DRENLUM-387400 format. One line per 2 residues: number of its first residue (from 0); their letters; for each residue x, y, z of N, C-alpha, C. Coordinates in steps of 0.001 Angstrom, whole numbers. Example, Ala and Ser with C-alpha at 12.3 -4.5 7.8 and 13.67 -1.06 7.14 Angstrom:
2
0) as) 13190,-5690,7800,12300,-4500,7800,13200,-3300,7800 | 12850,-2250,7080,13670,-1060,7140,12900,30,7870
This chain:
198
0) xx) 45926,60099,-27006,46301,59129,-28061,45047,58672,-28799 | 45090,58625,-30138,43929,58219,-30925,44198,56872,-31585
2) xx) 43212,56035,-31540,43326,54685,-32107,42157,54396,-33002 | 42355,53834,-34194,41331,53389,-35156,40446,54551,-35601
4) xx) 40867,55729,-35648,40119,56803,-36265,39452,57701,-35293 | 38885,57073,-34160,38178,58038,-33192,38384,57367,-31815
6) xx) 38129,58137,-30776,38390,57763,-29426,37581,58622,-28470 | 37285,58054,-27338,36543,58716,-26356,37557,59432,-25489
8) xx) 37214,60627,-24954,38172,61404,-24330,38690,60825,-22980 | 37788,60364,-22080,38193,59910,-20823,37884,58457,-20634
10) xx) 38754,57763,-19835,38417,56328,-19534,37066,56062,-18941 | 36482,56984,-18186,35143,56792,-17601,34057,56753,-18717
12) xx) 34310,57457,-19782,33314,57523,-20809,33375,56181,-21622 | 34551,55615,-21714,34600,54266,-22366,33909,53289,-21574
14) xx) 33989,53274,-20295,33335,52328,-19523,31831,52491,-19432 | 31433,53656,-19614,29897,53919,-19716,29313,53397,-21051
16) xx) 30099,53316,-22030,29564,52884,-23375,29478,51343,-23421 | 30283,50605,-22668,30226,49109,-22777,28831,48520,-22328
18) xx) 28222,48943,-21282,26897,48330,-20959,25896,48695,-22064 | 25999,49872,-22675,25003,50206,-23663,25172,49272,-24860
20) xx) 26424,48930,-25193,26723,48022,-26371,26142,46573,-25966 | 26369,46149,-24729,25905,44862,-24295,24356,44761,-24419
22) xx) 23602,45836,-23886,22134,45801,-23932,21731,45774,-25414 | 22278,46577,-26307,21887,46613,-27668,22104,45210,-28321
24) xx) 23241,44459,-27997,23463,43200,-28490,22455,42192,-28141 | 22032,42140,-26805,20967,41329,-26229,19682,41511,-26900
26) xx) 19316,42806,-27141,18062,43127,-27806,17988,42631,-29176 | 19052,42700,-29872,19079,42136,-31330,18932,40596,-31279
28) xx) 19614,40003,-30256,19592,38590,-30275,18160,38022,-29963 | 17469,38750,-29045,16081,38420,-28754,15130,38569,-29907
30) xx) 15415,39517,-30812,14513,39822,-32012,14705,38753,-33088 | 15709,37942,-33045,15978,37050,-34133,14878,35947,-34109
32) xx) 14330,35468,-35263,13264,34360,-35214,13921,33064,-34690 | 13069,32359,-33884,13454,31007,-33482,12402,30060,-33682
34) xx) 12784,28780,-33859,11803,27642,-34163,11026,27433,-32830 | 9733,27321,-32979,8887,27046,-31804,8933,25559,-31485
36) xx) 8425,25195,-30319,8293,23803,-29945,7428,23027,-30908 | 6399,23616,-31312,5436,22858,-32257,6194,22535,-33570
38) xx) 7006,23508,-34094,7685,23226,-35396,8745,22187,-35145 | 9459,22211,-33949,10465,21221,-33748,9853,19764,-33610
40) xx) 8657,19701,-32985,7975,18391,-32853,7499,17920,-34262 | 6893,18806,-35027,6393,18445,-36241,7558,18058,-37196
42) xx) 8641,18664,-37064,9803,18241,-37890,10396,16918,-37522 | 10293,16543,-36237,10776,15247,-35768,9791,14224,-35997
44) xx) 8542,14430,-36229,7560,13324,-36341,7594,12578,-37557 | 7807,13198,-38782,7813,12345,-40059,8744,11346,-40084
46) xx) 10074,11497,-39742,10976,10422,-39797,10625,9242,-38852 | 10058,9619,-37686,9669,8636,-36686,8558,7737,-37296
48) xx) 7555,8441,-37856,6400,7710,-38508,6845,6813,-39610 | 7833,7332,-40425,8406,6495,-41489,9071,5332,-40959
50) xx) 9799,5387,-39881,10468,4276,-39287,9507,3286,-38727 | 8443,3732,-38071,7406,2762,-37502,6772,2013,-38657
52) xx) 6475,2729,-39737,5676,2071,-40843,6659,1103,-41625 | 7969,1411,-41633,8796,473,-42287,9004,-845,-41513
54) xx) 8928,-740,-40161,9035,-1955,-39427,7802,-2800,-39485 | 6628,-2176,-39692,5375,-2995,-39728,5152,-3585,-41036
56) xx) 4703,-4819,-41238,4400,-5426,-42510,3338,-4664,-43216 | 3560,-4404,-44516,2568,-3693,-45373,1476,-4567,-45920
58) xx) 267,-4175,-45605,-860,-4832,-46292,-1686,-3767,-46951 | -2737,-4133,-47652,-3578,-3220,-48271,-4134,-2142,-47380
60) xx) -4477,-2608,-46146,-5091,-1760,-45200,-4092,-654,-44712 | -2825,-1145,-44404,-1776,-199,-43951,-1378,701,-44954
62) xx) -1302,307,-46238,-1032,1209,-47405,-2009,2269,-47493 | -3237,1944,-47316,-4340,2987,-47339,-4214,3964,-46177
64) xx) -3770,3394,-44960,-3621,4220,-43829,-2532,5206,-43987 | -1462,4801,-44601,-215,5658,-44796,-551,6797,-45773
66) xx) -1562,6745,-46478,-1776,7740,-47494,-2074,9092,-46897 | -2704,9176,-45726,-2937,10529,-45096,-2126,10691,-43862
68) xx) -1584,11899,-43585,-745,12171,-42384,-1606,11969,-41094 | -2840,12377,-41058,-3587,12294,-39846,-3802,10821,-39455
70) xx) -4104,9908,-40367,-4298,8551,-40062,-2979,7894,-39708 | -1873,8329,-40259,-594,7713,-39947,-235,8079,-38483
72) xx) -519,9313,-38090,-244,9760,-36705,-1109,8999,-35733 | -2410,8817,-36117,-3292,7988,-35328,-2818,6571,-35132
74) xx) -2297,6048,-36184,-1846,4623,-36049,-545,4546,-35243 | 268,5543,-35353,1452,5559,-34453,1136,5635,-32974
76) xx) 41,6529,-32630,-451,6555,-31226,-952,5261,-30840 | -1804,4543,-31762,-2388,3233,-31424,-1302,2248,-31175
78) xx) -219,2261,-31951,968,1284,-31715,1550,1586,-30407 | 1756,2802,-30084,2340,3138,-28771,1520,2764,-27646
80) xx) 136,2960,-27832,-773,2565,-26657,-807,1040,-26500 | -659,332,-27630,-689,-1162,-27528,632,-1596,-26870
82) xx) 1787,-981,-27200,3063,-1331,-26533,2935,-1023,-25023 | 2428,132,-24720,2229,559,-23283,1393,-435,-22497
84) xx) 234,-849,-23109,-675,-1752,-22533,-21,-3101,-22290 | 741,-3488,-23231,1280,-4861,-23114,2479,-4894,-22075
86) xx) 3142,-3757,-21859,4321,-3721,-20969,4001,-4345,-19553 | 2924,-3878,-18890,2696,-4416,-17473,2504,-5800,-17444
88) xx) 2010,-6459,-18557,1788,-7944,-18565,3053,-8697,-18396 | 4161,-8071,-18991,5443,-8759,-18971,6083,-8728,-17564
90) xx) 5668,-7821,-16771,6292,-7687,-15483,5627,-8674,-14522 | 6395,-9515,-13878,5828,-10551,-12971,5336,-9811,-11679
92) xx) 4162,-10151,-11126,3661,-9456,-9928,4533,-9995,-8734 | 4753,-9231,-7750,5524,-9659,-6612,4753,-10807,-5827
94) xx) 5545,-11745,-5317,4958,-12878,-4617,4315,-12342,-3349 | 3126,-12814,-3171,2371,-12451,-2011,2471,-13581,-993
96) xx) 2818,-13373,164,2809,-14376,1290,1608,-14201,2130 | 854,-15397,2209,-393,-15319,3017,-28,-15050,4452
98) xx) -733,-14059,5101,-459,-13790,6513,-749,-15042,7382 | 137,-15184,8305,-11,-16285,9288,-1351,-16045,10041
100) xx) -2031,-17196,10249,-3245,-17182,10937,-3041,-16891,12468 | -4094,-16443,13113,-4054,-16182,14507,-4117,-17583,15233
102) xx) -3408,-17770,16383,-3545,-18994,17165,-5016,-19257,17682 | -5854,-18139,17677,-7243,-18347,18095,-8134,-18969,16980
104) xx) -7582,-19029,15706,-8377,-19597,14696,-8681,-21113,14965 | -7619,-21826,15442,-7743,-23212,15721,-8026,-23560,17159
106) xx) -8167,-22526,18102,-8333,-22833,19469,-9771,-22579,19814 | -10343,-23443,20648,-11770,-23271,20926,-12084,-23836,22354
108) xx) -13045,-23236,23022,-13541,-23728,24280,-14771,-24670,23859 | -14509,-25986,24247,-15432,-26978,23842,-16594,-27048,24855
110) xx) -16370,-27126,26116,-17406,-27194,27155,-17052,-26242,28319 | -17995,-25718,28975,-17667,-24836,30118,-18842,-24879,31109
112) xx) -18504,-24691,32400,-19496,-24606,33459,-18858,-23807,34646 | -19654,-23360,35565,-19037,-22617,36690,-19800,-22909,37967
114) xx) -19192,-22627,39027,-19795,-22696,40334,-19201,-21725,41276 | -19882,-21466,42387,-19409,-20453,43291,-18468,-21042,44305
116) xx) -17639,-20337,44868,-16694,-20854,45908,-16318,-19678,46824 | -15777,-19972,47987,-15362,-18926,48913,-16559,-18077,49374
118) xx) -17523,-18732,50012,-18689,-18034,50629,-19616,-17416,49484 | -19499,-17859,48234,-20318,-17439,47172,-19814,-16205,46414
120) xx) -18606,-15705,46792,-18129,-14508,46050,-17076,-14869,44964 | -16612,-16043,44980,-15615,-16360,43908,-16201,-17270,42800
122) xx) -15820,-17046,41629,-16235,-17871,40470,-15146,-18891,40072 | -15553,-20105,40119,-14681,-21180,39775,-15254,-21875,38507
124) xx) -14479,-21754,37440,-14868,-22211,36028,-14161,-23455,35622 | -14965,-24328,35056,-14394,-25617,34510,-14678,-25582,33026
126) xx) -13656,-25770,32282,-13795,-25729,30748,-12752,-26672,30102 | -12974,-26929,28841,-12041,-27706,28062,-11568,-26932,26774
128) xx) -10301,-26810,26623,-9763,-26179,25497,-9383,-27222,24386 | -9707,-26986,23199,-9318,-27807,22033,-8415,-27004,21112
130) xx) -7174,-27551,20807,-6239,-26877,19965,-6229,-27660,18644 | -6811,-27130,17616,-6756,-27736,16260,-5572,-27348,15398
132) xx) -4800,-26338,15919,-3680,-25802,15104,-2623,-26853,14999 | -1666,-26618,14005,-503,-27476,13760,722,-27076,14684
134) xx) 443,-26272,15703,1470,-25893,16682,857,-25813,18010 | 1710,-25812,19107,1189,-25648,20388,988,-24142,20745
136) xx) 73,-23949,21651,-212,-22591,22130,-63,-22425,23643 | 226,-21210,24063,347,-21015,25451,-80,-19600,25877
138) xx) -31,-19233,27140,-515,-17927,27661,-1889,-17533,27112 | -2835,-18489,27292,-4150,-18252,26825,-4916,-17427,27766
140) xx) -5516,-16297,27200,-6306,-15352,28007,-7808,-15621,27713 | -8558,-15781,28746,-9977,-15931,28649,-10724,-14799,29293
142) xx) -11846,-14439,28856,-12753,-13458,29457,-14046,-14034,29765 | -14454,-13904,30950,-15798,-14460,31363,-16794,-13288,31781
144) xx) -17960,-13400,31341,-19037,-12371,31574,-20069,-13021,32431 | -20401,-12386,33510,-21497,-12919,34485,-22665,-12061,34385
146) xx) -23790,-12785,34302,-25061,-12023,34181,-26124,-12481,35160 | -27219,-11731,35294,-28337,-12177,36099,-29237,-13183,35344
148) xx) -30275,-13602,35934,-31181,-14564,35269,-31820,-13954,33973 | -32180,-12613,34044,-32736,-11990,32957,-31816,-11554,31846
150) xx) -30482,-11911,32035,-29504,-11626,30988,-28671,-10261,31142 | -29137,-9440,32217,-28484,-8098,32340,-27070,-8395,32928
152) xx) -26106,-7681,32406,-24683,-7742,32773,-24394,-7338,34171 | -23553,-8170,34894,-23113,-7828,36213,-21631,-7610,36322
154) xx) -20927,-8637,35916,-19411,-8551,36120,-18716,-9197,34940 | -17519,-8700,34706,-16599,-9309,33633,-15297,-9464,34285
156) xx) -14713,-10665,34053,-13420,-10942,34598,-12527,-11547,33457 | -11216,-11321,33591,-10258,-11927,32677,-9132,-12645,33436
158) xx) -8677,-13695,32772,-7630,-14533,33400,-6730,-15084,32339 | -5391,-14994,32624,-4394,-15625,31655,-4052,-17045,32224
160) xx) -4086,-18005,31410,-3685,-19408,31744,-2252,-19582,31366 | -1312,-19652,32288,135,-19776,31894,427,-21277,31704
162) xx) -214,-21850,30776,-51,-23278,30514,68,-23478,28976 | 461,-24725,28545,634,-24965,27103,-368,-26046,26676
164) xx) -971,-25757,25582,-1898,-26778,24970,-1257,-27249,23717 | -858,-28539,23687,-152,-29101,22529,-1066,-29069,21285
166) xx) -352,-29221,20115,-1096,-29216,18840,-1948,-30450,18728 | -3170,-30194,18092,-4104,-31272,17820,-4473,-32032,19115
168) xx) -4735,-31290,20120,-4998,-31919,21410,-6098,-31110,22208 | -6522,-31735,23278,-7527,-31075,24266,-6941,-31073,25631
170) xx) -7408,-30063,26384,-6942,-29943,27837,-8023,-29419,28668 | -8331,-30131,29788,-9383,-29708,30660,-8855,-28987,31825
172) xx) -9537,-27911,32333,-9255,-27132,33397,-10431,-27152,34289 | -10207,-27690,35507,-11422,-27933,36460,-11222,-26916,37618
174) xx) -12341,-26245,37951,-12380,-25396,39096,-11336,-24204,39117 | -11043,-23656,37947,-10223,-22475,37883,-10783,-21186,38445
176) xx) -10034,-20599,39290,-10509,-19368,39924,-10364,-18224,38885 | -11574,-17632,38589,-11556,-16461,37694,-11462,-15209,38362
178) xx) -12074,-15125,39560,-12016,-13828,40326,-13311,-13694,41141 | -13464,-12596,41731,-14666,-12248,42586,-15784,-11840,41642
180) xx) -16980,-12232,41941,-18113,-11877,41125,-19255,-11345,42093 | -20172,-10689,41430,-21363,-10230,42126,-22195,-11464,42583
182) xx) -22776,-11333,43869,-23490,-12382,44425,-24813,-12725,43715 | -25266,-11798,42872,-26489,-11934,42094,-26231,-12600,40721
184) xx) -25016,-12849,40476,-24698,-13534,39140,-25251,-14883,39021 | -25869,-15262,37975,-26491,-16582,37803,-25967,-17311,36604
186) xx) -25510,-16612,35534,-24908,-17317,34351,-23589,-16761,34090 | -22762,-17599,33429,-21419,-17203,32982,-21136,-17681,31610
188) xx) -20446,-16886,30881,-20061,-17204,29454,-18630,-16741,29315 | -17726,-17699,29017,-16310,-17412,28807,-15907,-17648,27299
190) xx) -15030,-16691,26881,-14551,-16701,25501,-13101,-16463,25490 | -12421,-16868,24412,-10981,-16645,24225,-10636,-15236,23757
192) xx) -9601,-14727,24350,-9240,-13343,24025,-7908,-13349,23143 | -6833,-13939,23788,-5546,-14019,23017,-4851,-15387,23422
194) xx) -3881,-15711,22628,-3026,-16850,22862,-1718,-16638,22105 | -617,-17217,22575,581,-17104,21957,1030,-18439,21299
196) xx) 1567,-18259,20075,2079,-19435,19351,3431,-19882,19810 | 3600,-21197,19926,4946,-21731,20332,5620,-22203,19023
């Protein structure tokens, strides 16, 4: 059967021609000229420049600036830069909360002394704590360092005081057992390590 003037003999031949026609169509479509990105940007720039210059009040300086395309583009970039620079000033910075101070900031050992006990091997420390904080503190840990007469280190001991020191007050601890120390220890120096806020 013949249709439209000519025909291929077998159905297989018809199917073989279809891909060739599709490839030829794609090749022709790719060869057509298209607008580049630079042309599309340059075509979009003049109306935008015109709109920006219409919004701005015209003075003698701006009229002279609008006379050349390069200076008008530069003024557009300057306006955009000024807008961008002004934008962060309008945004309010997040509120910063001052970190809560450590309980040790207002806690201090005012006076301290020590003596030996238990056949000379135990250290008994007497000291006074002053709490200048606006809150009470408890579970105060102290560290005591014991040295010889020449200042060389011998022993270090820590002790947690399971007691509460009220706000704006002092508390004295007499003869508190810190632990066993070297028999050659001659001096002791205690300092605060940690405390818990109540």
